[in-house]
C-alpha positions as CSV (number, residue, x, y, z in Angstrom):
1,M,14.1,-36.0,-4.2
2,G,13.1,-37.5,-7.5
3,Y,13.3,-35.9,-10.9
4,A,9.5,-34.9,-10.9
5,A,10.0,-33.0,-7.6
6,A,13.2,-31.3,-8.8
7,A,11.7,-30.3,-12.0
8,F,8.4,-29.1,-10.5
9,G,8.1,-25.4,-11.4
10,F,10.9,-25.5,-14.0
11,D,8.9,-27.3,-16.8
12,V,8.3,-25.4,-19.9
13,V,4.9,-26.3,-21.0
14,G,3.4,-25.2,-24.4
15,P,1.5,-26.7,-27.2
16,G,3.3,-30.1,-27.9
17,N,6.2,-29.1,-25.6
18,A,6.6,-30.5,-22.1
19,Q,10.2,-30.6,-21.4
20,P,12.3,-29.6,-18.5
21,A,13.9,-26.2,-18.8
22,A,17.7,-25.9,-19.0
23,A,17.9,-25.5,-15.2
24,V,17.3,-29.1,-14.7
25,N,19.3,-31.8,-16.2
26,P,17.6,-35.2,-16.0
27,G,20.8,-37.1,-16.3
28,R,21.5,-39.8,-18.7
29,E,18.9,-42.6,-19.1
30,G,19.9,-45.9,-18.3
31,H,22.9,-44.7,-16.2
32,L,23.2,-44.0,-12.4
33,E,23.8,-40.4,-12.8
34,P,21.2,-38.4,-10.7
35,P,19.5,-35.4,-12.0
36,H,21.1,-32.0,-10.9
37,L,20.2,-28.3,-11.2
38,A,22.4,-26.0,-13.4
39,P,23.2,-22.8,-11.4
40,A,23.4,-20.5,-14.5
41,P,19.9,-20.4,-15.5
42,L,18.7,-19.9,-11.9
43,A,20.7,-16.7,-11.5
44,A,17.8,-14.6,-12.5
45,A,15.4,-16.4,-10.2
46,D,18.0,-15.9,-7.4
47,Q,18.4,-12.1,-8.2
48,W,14.5,-11.7,-8.2
49,L,14.2,-13.5,-4.9
50,R,16.9,-11.6,-3.2
51,F,15.2,-8.2,-4.3
52,Y,11.7,-9.2,-2.9
53,A,13.4,-10.9,0.3
54,R,15.1,-7.4,0.9
55,F,11.8,-5.6,0.0
56,W,9.7,-7.7,2.4
57,T,12.2,-7.5,5.1
58,E,12.3,-3.8,5.1
59,Q,8.4,-3.9,5.1
60,L,8.3,-6.2,8.0
61,D,10.9,-3.9,9.9
62,A,8.6,-0.9,9.3
63,L,5.5,-2.8,10.6
64,Q,7.4,-4.0,13.6
65,A,8.4,-0.4,14.3
66,E,5.0,0.9,14.0
67,D,3.6,-1.8,16.3
68,V,6.1,-0.9,18.9
69,K,5.2,2.8,18.7
70,L,1.4,1.8,18.9
71,S,2.0,-0.2,21.9
72,Q,3.2,2.9,23.8
73,T,0.7,4.9,25.7
74,W,2.4,8.3,25.0
75,Y,2.3,7.8,21.3
76,I,-1.4,7.0,21.2
77,E,-1.9,10.2,23.4
78,Q,0.3,12.2,21.0
79,E,-1.7,11.1,18.0
80,A,-5.0,11.7,19.5
81,R,-3.9,15.1,20.2
82,N,-2.4,15.8,16.8
83,Q,-4.7,13.9,14.5
84,L,-8.1,13.9,16.5
85,H,-7.7,17.3,18.4
86,M,-8.4,15.7,21.7
87,C,-7.3,16.5,25.2
88,F,-7.5,15.2,28.7
89,P,-10.6,16.3,30.8
90,Q,-8.2,18.2,33.2
91,E,-6.6,20.2,30.2
92,Q,-7.7,23.1,28.5
93,C,-6.8,22.9,24.8
94,Y,-6.8,25.6,22.3
95,E,-6.6,25.3,18.6
96,V,-5.2,28.1,16.5
97,V,-7.3,28.3,13.2
98,S,-5.3,30.9,11.4
99,G,-1.9,32.6,12.0
100,Q,-3.5,35.9,12.6
101,S,-4.2,37.3,16.1
102,A,-7.9,37.7,17.2
103,K,-7.9,41.5,17.0
104,A,-6.6,41.5,13.5
105,S,-9.1,39.0,12.2
106,V,-12.1,40.9,13.5
107,A,-13.9,42.5,10.3
108,A,-17.2,43.7,9.3
109,P,-19.8,40.9,9.1
110,Q,-20.1,39.8,5.5
111,A,-23.4,38.6,4.0
112,A,-23.5,34.7,4.1
113,A,-23.0,33.1,0.7
114,D,-25.6,30.6,-0.5
115,P,-25.3,27.1,0.8
116,W,-24.1,24.5,-1.5
117,Y,-27.6,22.8,-1.7
118,A,-29.1,26.2,-2.9
119,K,-26.7,26.4,-5.7
120,L,-27.5,22.7,-6.4
121,W,-31.3,23.2,-6.6
122,E,-30.8,26.3,-8.8
123,S,-28.8,24.3,-11.3
124,V,-31.5,21.6,-11.3
125,Q,-34.1,24.2,-12.0
126,R,-32.1,25.6,-14.9
127,A,-31.5,22.3,-16.4
128,D,-35.3,21.5,-16.2
129,A,-36.2,24.7,-17.6
130,T,-34.1,24.2,-20.8
131,N,-35.4,20.7,-21.2
132,Q,-39.0,22.0,-21.2
133,K,-38.5,24.6,-24.0
């Protein structure tokens, strides 16, 4: 690997400054000493890479576990029951809407409240009436 390949990504480029960072030692010019990387400046990059390697490993493990669950028929059926409130044709399903029994929840019928669009139309008419004054 040549110096340009080793220094790629480590160059400090700025106005009038195109020098390799301290992580890359180009060696002595005119000598046979090859370029080498100094490990101390790369410690921060190594720590950053280890953190994200751990993070992405955990993410991939969670996705693989979810993939295993989603390939199981029983899990799909369970989610269909729980999330979509579905049941098989031969089953009779019930859904409890409130925690009260049916006898306790029977009450005198109340007058239906105005639907949302009636309230909306009323507010439009009021706003229009104030603009015409």
